[in-house]
N, C-alpha and C positions, 0 to 999 in steps of 0.2 A: 732547423731553427730559424733561416731567413730565405728560403725558395718557395715558391708556389707548389701545390700539390698537383700530380698530373690527373688528368681527366680520369684516367683509369683507376688511379688510388681513390680518387672520388667514390668514382661508381662501387668499388670495393667497401668503403667505410658506409655509404649511407645506403647498402642495401640491406633491406629488413631479413633477419635469419628465419629460417623455415624449421628450424630445430624445436624440440620440446622446450616450454617456458621453464625457466627456473630462478624462482626467489625473486623476479622482479619482471616488469614489464614496461612499456611505453616508449618515452624518448630520451635522449641525451644530447645536450646541445653544448659543443665545445666551442670555446674561443682561445686558440693557442698560436704559439709560433708557427708560422707555415712551414709545413713538412716538418714537423717535430714529432710526432708520435706515429709509431710503428703500424701502418694499415692491417698488417696481417694481427696484430694484437686487437686491435679495434673491431676487426672482424670476428675474431674468437671471442672478445667480450660481449658484442652482439648476439653471437649466436647462444652462448653460454647462459645469458640472461632475459633473452628475447627482447632485446633493447634496440631499437633504431637509433644509431648514432650519427648525429648531422656534424660536420666540421667547418667552422669559419676561421680563418687565419689573420693577423697582423704581422708586422714587420717592424715594430717598435714598442717599446713599454708604454712611450706616450701615448699613441695610439688606443692602446689597451687601457691607460687611466683615464682618458678624454671619454671612452665609451661608457666606464662604469660610473665615472661621477656624472653622465648624462641620467643615469637611472633607468630602470626597467629594460636591460638589456635583453633578457630574454635567455641568456646563457645559465648553464649550469656549472661551467668549470674553465678555470684559466687558468696559464701557468707565467704570472709574473716574475722579473728577477728581484733580488733581495731587498735592494733598496726603495723601490716601488712597491713592494709588497707590505714595508714596515709604512709607507703614506697611506696604502689602501686600509691597513688595520686602523690607523689614526683617524682615518677620515670615515671610519664605519662603513665601507663599500663591500666588504665581504663578510660571511657569516663565519661565526665561530661554531665549527662543526665537530669540537671534542677531540682532533687531530691526535693529541696523545694518548687518548684511550681505544684507539683502533690498532690492530695488529701491524697496521703498515708502520707505526710508530716503531715497533719494536723491529723492524726491518731495515731502518734508519743507521747508517754507520754513526758510530756514538759520538765522533770530532763534529758531526752535522746537527746534533740534537740541541734544541733549546738555543739557537743562536740569537744575536740581537735584532734580527729582523723579526723573530716571532718567539721571544723568551719563554712562552709558556707552552710552545707548540699545540697550541689550539686552533691555530686558523691553516695551517698550511703542512702539507708533507714534499720534501723535495724530490725533483726529477731528475735534474742535470744540472752539471756545473762545467765551467769551461772557461776562456780567455778571448780576449780578444785583442790584436795588434794589426801588423801590417803582412802581408803575403807579397811575393813578388812571383813574376813569371820565369824560370830558371833557364827556359830556353833563350830568353831575349836580355836577361840580366845577369852578370855575372858577378857584381860588385860585392861589397859588404853588406852583412847585414844585422851585423853584431851589436849596432846603436841606434837608438830614435833619430839620432842625428841625420842618418841617411834620410830619412823619410821626412822629418819636419824642416830640415835644411837641405832639400835635394840640390844637387848639382851635376852638372854634365848630361849624362844620357836619360836620368831621371827627371830631369825639369821638364815640366809641362806632360809629364809622363806618369804622375801619381793621382790617385782619386781617395776620396774621402767617403764618410758616411754621410747621409743628408740631416741626422741629428745630432746635438752635443755630445749625450750621454758619454758614451766611452772614448770618443775623440778627445775630448777635453780632459778626462782622466787620465790620458794617454801623456798629452802634452805637459800635465801636471807632473807625472814622473818623471818625463825627460828634465824639465825645469826644476824639480825638487820641490815643488809647490803642494803643499798638503790636500790631499781632497777635501772639498767643503770649506775651504778659504773663506773666510769673510774681511781679509785684507784685501781692499780695491788694489793697494800697489801690486802685490802677488798677482792679481787675476790681470791686472793691466800687462804683466808679463807674458801671461798665459797668449793674450789677445795680439799684443806685438808679435808674439812667434806665429801665430795662425796667420796673421795680415802678411807677414813677410813671406810664409808659404805660399799663401793666396796664388801669386801669378805661376807659380809651378802646377797648380791644382787642375786637371783637366774637367772634374767632375766632384760634385757633391752628391752623392746618392748611395741610396741603400738597395737599389734594384740591379739586375741584371749584371752584378759583379763578375760572374764566372766568365759570361761571354766578353766582357769588357776588358778583361785580364788576360783571358785567352785569345782573343783576336789581335792583341798587341796594341790596342788602342790604347793601354796604359801599361805600365811596365811593375807597377807596385798599386796595391790598393788595401785599405784598410777593410780588416775582415774577422772571421771568427776561425778559431783553428779547426774545428770539426769540420767547417764547410771545406775548408782546404784540404784536409784530410779525404773527404768522399769525393772531391772532383779530381785529387790525385790518384786514388783509387781508379776513378774512370778512366784514368789517362791522360789527365791534364797536366801540363808542365810546371806544377805549383810548388811552392814552398813557403812554409810559415817562418817570419823571423824569431829569434829568441834574442831579443836586445838586452844588454847588459842592465838597462834601467829598470826592467821587469815588464810586464804585462799587466792589463786591466782585467780584473777576474768578476765572473757573476755566477749565481746559482739560481736556478728557475725552480717553483714549487706551485704546486697541484693546490688553488683555492678554490671556494665556491662564490661566487658573487652574489651579492645581498638580495634577498628574494628570489633566488634561482627556484622556477617552477618543477625542476626534477632533482630536489637535492639528495634523495635516497638513491638514485642512480647514480649519481655525482660521486657519494660515498662508496657504493658498490666499485665504482669504476678507479677510484683512488686506491681501495685494498686490492683490486684486481693487478693494477700495474706496478703493485709495490711487491708483489710475490717475488722470492730471489730469482725463479725462472723467467719470469716477465720483465723484470729488471735487465735481466742479462739479454733478453733478446732485444729489449728497448737500446741498450747502450750498443749494441752490435747494428743495429738500425742506425741511431742518430749521430754515431761517432763523436760523441761528448762523454766524458765520465759521469759514472752514476753515483750519488751518494747513499745509494741503497745497497743492501747486502747483495752480491751476485754469485753466481756459480762460476768461480774464477776460471775452472778448466774449459768452461763453454765460451767464454770471452775471445773473440778473433783478434782483438789487437795488443800488439807487444811493444816494447820499444825500438824491436827491430823495424817492424812493418809499418809502425804508427807513431814516429816520433814527436809529432803534433801533441799526442795527449801525456807525454812523458817530459814536463817541463821541469827544468833546472834554474830558470832564472826566477826573481822574486815574482810573486803575484799579490797584488793589491786590491782587494774586492772593494767594488764602489760602494759608498754609504749613502744613506740617507741626509741630506743635508737641510740645514736650517734654511727659513724663508729668505733671510739676508745673504747666505751662501748661493742658494739657488737663484736669486735673482741676479748675482754677479754672471753665473755660469748661462744664464739665459742674454744677459746684456751682451756679453762676449760674444754668443753665438750670432744674435741678431746685428751687430755691428760687421761682424766677419760677413755675413750673407748679403748685406745691402749693396 
């Protein structure tokens, strides 16, 4: 979701298939979370449909929204999170491609269908869901992780050794969970409490950055970093001494969905890719690669993650999904973040 594709993966993705054409041809231009789509699936799709797949990536919903608001992006498929998806529908930035009439719709787990971000399920098909919270370097930090207090009010060895993301979305949400302030609050006094908390934390923050998180945490530059649980899982599986915290106050949830930007030049191929990614066998391969939970029907016997080897995916604390806020509420969030970073 949040790291850059390797050169080898890009080469695999963008290579034009040499097999016989099947049902489609041409190009497909993806603008998705960095390193979020299984390169082997993209290569298989490319070969099966004789489509050259080009991939660009972003590291925040804000970047995606700005790109689509500018118009004429040239992209055929993107994967916004739920609260930004709602904004994109309301602003007419994505196509109604009749998602609820696709076979992909039938492959969505029942609880994820027709949710508030796309009530009629005409604009989107979900692809992954997860949470954001804080991770630690477990070799270097042995203290408690059962409360957001240790992150938002760091003391001792954590002071000066924590890092945040570079944008407010999930960070402000986590602060609201800690303080008991409702998401999308329009109360200036409540949001002043959020600002006061983040300003008091600021002297202890080594960086506000969404890049190079693994290296920053792994090198010991910081002992704790705001992050996403799937990234922690993948890094830990690769040998990094990382652990994801499960604070009693809960975690910020997100769900990403496949959408087609307005005016996409290759909409037919985008729909075919959505159908392809939603097949149970491909949703299974995607979950195994991405290390986030799938909202699609999967082949459970082929999923490599279990509560024993991947506790990051089996969360027992409360999860609060980010919501699409009113302009007044979003303005307060923006003000909090602007004042914090001044």
